[in-house]
C-alpha positions as CSV (number, residue, x, y, z in Angstrom):
1,M,134.6,58.1,125.3
2,A,136.1,57.6,128.8
3,E,139.4,59.2,129.7
4,I,142.0,56.7,131.0
5,R,145.2,57.7,132.7
6,S,148.1,55.3,133.5
7,F,149.8,55.0,136.9
8,P,152.2,52.4,138.2
9,F,150.4,49.1,138.5
10,V,147.0,50.8,138.2
11,R,145.0,53.1,135.9
12,H,142.4,55.7,136.4
13,L,139.1,56.0,134.4
14,R,136.8,59.0,134.3
15,S,133.6,58.8,132.2
16,D,131.0,61.3,131.1
17,A,127.5,61.6,132.5
18,S,126.1,60.3,129.2
19,S,128.0,57.1,129.4
20,H,127.3,54.0,131.6
21,V,130.5,52.2,132.6
22,L,130.6,48.6,133.6
23,H,133.7,47.5,135.6
24,T,134.1,43.8,136.0
25,R,136.9,41.8,137.6
26,R,137.1,38.1,137.2
27,A,133.5,38.0,135.9
28,R,132.3,40.0,138.9
29,L,130.7,43.4,138.5
30,I,132.7,46.0,140.5
31,H,131.4,49.4,139.3
32,S,128.2,50.2,137.2
33,G,126.9,53.7,136.6
34,R,127.1,57.0,134.8
35,G,129.9,59.5,135.2
36,L,132.1,57.2,137.3
37,S,135.7,57.8,138.2
38,F,137.8,55.0,139.7
39,L,141.1,53.1,139.7
40,F,141.3,49.7,138.1
41,R,144.0,47.1,137.5
42,P,144.6,46.5,133.8
43,M,145.9,42.9,134.3
44,T,142.6,41.6,135.9
45,D,139.9,44.1,135.1
46,S,137.6,44.6,132.1
47,L,135.7,47.8,131.2
48,A,132.6,48.4,129.0
49,E,131.1,51.8,128.1
50,V,127.5,52.0,127.0
51,P,126.2,55.4,125.7
52,V,122.9,56.1,127.4
53,E,121.9,59.5,125.8
54,D,119.2,59.8,123.2
55,R,120.7,58.9,119.8
56,E,119.4,59.4,116.3
57,L,120.0,57.0,113.4
58,T,119.1,57.8,109.8
59,F,118.3,54.9,107.5
60,V,117.7,54.6,103.8
61,F,115.4,51.8,102.7
62,H,114.4,50.4,99.3
63,G,111.4,48.4,98.3
64,R,109.1,47.4,95.4
65,T,105.4,48.2,95.3
66,R,102.8,45.7,94.3
67,D,102.8,47.2,90.8
68,F,106.5,46.4,90.6
69,Q,107.8,50.0,90.9
70,D,111.0,50.6,92.8
71,L,110.7,53.0,95.8
72,G,113.1,54.4,98.3
73,G,112.8,56.5,101.4
74,Q,114.6,57.9,104.4
75,V,113.8,57.2,108.0
76,A,115.2,58.7,111.2
77,V,114.9,56.7,114.5
78,V,115.5,58.2,117.9
79,Y,116.3,55.6,120.6
80,R,118.0,55.3,124.0
81,V,119.5,52.6,126.2
82,V,117.3,51.9,129.2
83,D,119.2,48.9,130.6
84,P,122.9,49.2,129.8
85,E,123.8,46.0,131.6
86,V,121.4,43.9,129.5
87,L,122.6,45.6,126.3
88,A,126.2,45.0,127.3
89,Q,125.4,41.3,127.5
90,R,123.9,41.3,124.0
91,I,126.4,43.5,122.3
92,D,130.1,43.8,123.2
93,F,130.9,47.4,124.4
94,T,134.3,46.5,125.8
95,V,136.8,49.4,125.6
96,D,140.6,49.4,125.3
97,L,142.1,49.7,128.8
98,R,144.8,52.1,127.6
99,T,142.9,54.4,125.1
100,G,139.2,54.0,126.1
101,A,138.3,53.2,122.5
102,Y,135.9,50.4,121.6
103,L,137.6,47.1,120.8
104,K,134.8,46.2,118.4
105,K,132.1,48.3,116.7
106,P,129.1,48.0,118.9
107,L,127.3,51.1,117.7
108,E,127.5,50.0,114.0
109,K,126.1,46.6,115.1
110,L,123.3,48.3,116.9
111,S,122.6,50.6,113.9
112,G,122.5,47.5,111.6
113,L,120.0,45.8,113.9
114,L,117.7,48.8,113.9
115,A,118.2,49.2,110.1
116,Q,117.0,45.6,109.6
117,L,113.9,46.2,111.7
118,V,113.2,49.4,109.7
119,D,113.7,47.7,106.4
120,Q,111.4,44.8,107.4
121,H,108.5,47.0,108.5
122,A,109.0,49.4,105.6
123,A,109.0,46.6,103.1
124,D,105.7,45.2,104.4
125,V,104.1,48.6,103.8
126,V,105.7,49.2,100.4
127,N,105.0,45.7,99.1
128,G,101.3,45.9,99.9
129,S,100.8,49.3,98.3
130,S,100.7,50.8,94.8
131,I,103.1,53.5,93.7
132,Q,100.3,56.1,93.6
133,D,99.3,55.3,97.2
134,M,102.9,55.4,98.4
135,L,103.5,58.8,96.7
136,A,100.2,60.1,98.1
137,T,100.2,58.8,101.6
138,G,103.4,56.8,102.0
139,V,105.0,59.1,104.5
140,V,102.1,58.9,106.9
141,R,101.6,55.2,106.5
142,L,105.2,54.3,107.0
143,R,105.5,56.6,110.1
144,E,102.4,55.0,111.6
145,R,103.6,51.5,110.9
146,L,107.1,52.1,112.2
147,E,105.9,53.8,115.3
148,G,103.4,51.1,116.0
149,S,106.1,48.4,115.5
150,L,109.3,49.9,116.9
151,L,108.0,51.8,119.9
152,G,106.6,48.7,121.5
153,D,108.9,46.1,120.0
154,A,109.5,43.3,122.5
155,G,112.8,42.3,121.0
156,L,114.2,45.8,121.5
157,A,112.9,45.9,125.0
158,S,114.6,42.6,125.8
159,M,117.9,44.1,124.7
160,G,117.4,47.1,127.0
161,L,116.6,49.5,124.1
162,E,113.6,51.9,123.7
163,V,112.6,53.7,120.5
164,L,111.4,57.2,121.3
165,A,110.4,58.6,117.9
166,V,110.3,57.7,114.3
167,R,110.4,60.2,111.4
168,V,109.9,59.4,107.7
169,T,111.5,62.3,105.9
170,A,111.2,61.2,102.3
171,V,109.5,58.6,100.0
172,K,110.7,58.7,96.4
173,P,110.5,56.5,93.3
174,N,113.5,55.9,91.1
175,P,114.7,58.8,88.9
176,E,113.1,57.5,85.7
177,L,109.7,56.9,87.3
178,E,109.9,60.1,89.1
179,K,110.6,62.0,85.9
180,A,107.7,60.2,84.2
181,L,105.4,60.9,87.1
182,E,106.5,64.5,87.2
183,A,105.8,65.1,83.5
184,P,101.9,65.3,83.8
185,M,102.3,67.4,86.9
186,R,104.9,69.6,85.3
187,E,102.6,70.0,82.3
188,H,99.7,70.8,84.6
189,I,101.9,73.3,86.5
190,K,103.0,74.7,83.2
191,Q,99.4,75.0,82.1
192,E,98.5,76.7,85.3
193,A,101.5,79.0,85.0
194,D,100.5,79.8,81.4
195,E,96.9,80.4,82.6
196,A,98.2,82.6,85.4
197,A,100.4,84.4,82.9
198,F,97.4,84.8,80.6
199,Q,95.3,86.0,83.4
200,R,98.0,88.4,84.5
201,R,98.3,89.7,80.9
202,A,94.5,89.9,80.7
203,L,94.4,91.8,84.0
204,A,97.2,94.0,82.8
205,V,95.3,94.7,79.6
206,E,92.1,95.3,81.6
207,K,94.0,97.7,83.9
208,E,95.5,99.4,80.9
209,L,92.1,99.8,79.3
210,A,90.7,101.1,82.6
211,I,93.6,103.5,82.8
212,Q,93.0,104.6,79.2
213,E,89.3,104.9,79.9
214,N,90.0,106.9,83.0
215,E,92.4,109.2,81.0
216,L,89.8,109.6,78.3
217,Q,87.2,110.5,81.0
218,N,89.6,112.9,82.5
219,R,90.3,114.4,79.0
220,I,86.5,114.7,78.4
221,E,86.0,116.3,81.7
222,L,88.9,118.6,81.1
223,A,87.5,119.5,77.7
224,K,84.1,120.2,79.3
225,R,85.7,122.4,81.9
226,E,87.8,124.2,79.2
227,E,84.6,124.7,77.2
228,Q,82.8,126.0,80.3
229,L,85.8,128.2,81.0
230,I,85.8,129.6,77.4
231,Q,82.0,130.2,77.7
232,Q,82.5,131.9,81.0
233,V,85.3,134.0,79.6
234,Q,83.2,134.8,76.5
235,A,80.3,135.7,78.8
236,N,82.5,137.8,80.9
237,T,83.9,139.5,77.8
238,R,80.4,140.0,76.4
239,R,79.2,141.4,79.7
240,K,82.2,143.7,80.0
241,A,81.6,144.8,76.4
242,Q,78.0,145.4,77.2
243,E,78.9,147.3,80.3
244,S,81.5,149.3,78.4
245,A,79.0,150.0,75.6
246,E,76.4,151.0,78.2
247,A,78.9,153.2,80.0
248,S,79.9,154.7,76.6
249,R,76.3,155.2,75.7
250,I,75.6,156.8,79.1
251,A,78.8,158.9,78.7
252,A,77.7,159.9,75.1
253,D,74.2,160.7,76.3
254,A,75.6,162.7,79.1
255,E,78.0,164.4,76.7
256,A,75.2,165.0,74.3
257,A,73.0,166.3,77.0
258,R,75.8,168.5,78.2
259,A,76.5,169.7,74.7
260,R,72.7,170.3,74.2
261,I,72.5,172.2,77.4
262,T,75.7,174.1,76.4
263,A,74.3,174.7,72.9
264,E,70.9,175.8,74.3
265,T,72.7,178.0,76.8
266,T,74.9,179.4,74.1
267,A,72.0,179.8,71.7
268,H,69.9,181.5,74.4
269,G,72.8,183.8,75.2
270,I,73.3,184.5,71.5
271,R,69.6,184.9,71.1
272,V,69.5,187.3,74.0
273,E,72.5,189.1,72.8
274,G,71.1,189.2,69.2
275,E,67.8,190.4,70.5
276,A,69.7,193.1,72.5
277,Q,71.8,194.0,69.5
278,A,68.7,193.9,67.3
279,G,66.9,196.2,69.8
280,Q,69.9,198.5,69.8
281,I,70.1,198.4,66.0
282,R,66.4,199.1,65.8
283,L,66.9,202.0,68.2
284,V,69.9,203.3,66.2
285,E,68.2,202.7,62.9
286,G,65.1,204.2,64.2
287,A,67.0,207.3,65.2
288,R,68.8,207.3,61.9
289,T,65.5,206.9,60.1
290,E,64.0,209.8,62.1
291,Q,67.1,211.8,61.3
292,E,66.9,211.0,57.6
293,R,63.2,211.7,57.7
294,A,63.9,215.0,59.3
295,K,66.6,215.7,56.7
296,L,64.3,214.7,53.9
297,E,61.6,217.0,55.4
298,A,64.2,219.8,55.5
299,Y,65.3,219.0,51.9
300,K,61.8,219.2,50.6
301,T,61.8,223.0,51.1
302,L,65.3,223.5,49.5
303,P,65.6,224.5,45.8
304,P,67.0,221.9,43.4
305,S,70.3,223.7,43.1
306,I,71.0,223.4,46.8
307,L,70.0,219.7,46.6
308,L,72.5,219.2,43.8
309,A,75.2,221.0,45.8
310,L,74.5,218.7,48.8
311,A,74.5,215.7,46.5
312,A,77.8,216.8,45.0
313,R,79.3,217.2,48.5
314,E,78.2,213.7,49.4
315,F,79.5,212.5,46.1
316,A,82.9,214.1,46.8
317,G,83.0,212.3,50.2
318,K,82.3,208.9,48.5
319,L,84.4,209.5,45.5
320,H,87.3,207.2,46.6
321,T,85.0,204.3,46.9
322,I,83.4,204.7,43.5
323,E,85.0,202.6,40.7
324,H,82.5,203.3,37.9
325,L,80.2,206.3,37.3
326,N,77.7,206.6,34.4
327,L,76.6,210.2,33.6
328,T,73.6,210.3,31.2
329,P,72.5,213.4,29.2
330,D,69.3,213.4,31.1
331,L,71.2,214.1,34.3
332,L,73.7,216.5,33.0
333,T,71.3,218.7,31.0
334,P,69.4,220.1,34.0
335,L,72.6,220.4,35.9
336,L,74.4,222.4,33.2
337,G,71.3,224.5,32.7
338,N,71.2,225.4,36.4
339,L,74.9,226.0,36.5
340,L,74.7,228.5,33.6
341,Q,71.7,230.2,35.1
342,A,73.5,230.6,38.4
343,G,76.6,232.0,36.6
344,T,74.5,234.4,34.7
345,S,72.8,235.5,37.9
346,R,76.1,236.2,39.6
347,L,77.4,238.2,36.6
348,E,74.3,240.3,36.5
349,A,74.6,240.9,40.2
350,G,78.3,242.0,39.9
351,S,77.6,244.5,37.1
């Protein structure tokens, strides 16, 4: 909107670069252009301001398909004013000389005009199509139809307007029909979701089975390794026992050999010593035997009385060791006879 300032007898207008201002005085065009700044006389002058920037209008249309189903949609149209002077002649853009505001509603009128054109072309497309076709390809068909109709519309060009772009943002049936149409799709989506959930559960079960199988294989492998370890330990223990037994046997054999050698050595020493002692004893006994033999040879020439005296002397020397003594008459008779005879002999010799 243009900015207007009041001065005595005149006023000053300053417009934006996006607005085209038309200044007329007594039906004669004085100023025409964008971003103007000038003085004007409110008593004789008239001002019109036409926006020339790209503008976008959004329209909602309704129609009925050939199968009698209500359908609605939303369309956005981008347009601009290419000839402000021509448009100002067709639509009143006059502004208040004190505030700069529009005296009427030109933009609403322009929007209504474009809305009628959009409704007309959209109705042609909707009325000639089924609800299934519109829901499937309605957006593309409407955009192609509106672009082909509005971008080169001769009526708009004659008004100084140019449509730059058309966008169809939505095509929807009424809520009841939409709900009815969505029901099979929802059921299908639900079935797909259930199938996906079932597949996820099946996959989870399969993964769980795989995990359990892997754990079982690990346990089996661990059991095999434990069994191998036990066998190895047993083999090591058995080998150690065998080695210990072999060492004990070798030690026992060595000890036995050492004992045998010691025994043989001792026996040999004892044998040698015994032989030496035996030899010594033989020598001593031989000497004794010779001595006894000599004694006996000497005793052979002695009379019996002397032999008895010698025997009595030997007997007196061994008396303390004799516990029992048996004297028979056969032994005493000769002894007593000899004793009496000896006494008689001594008596005779003394007289």
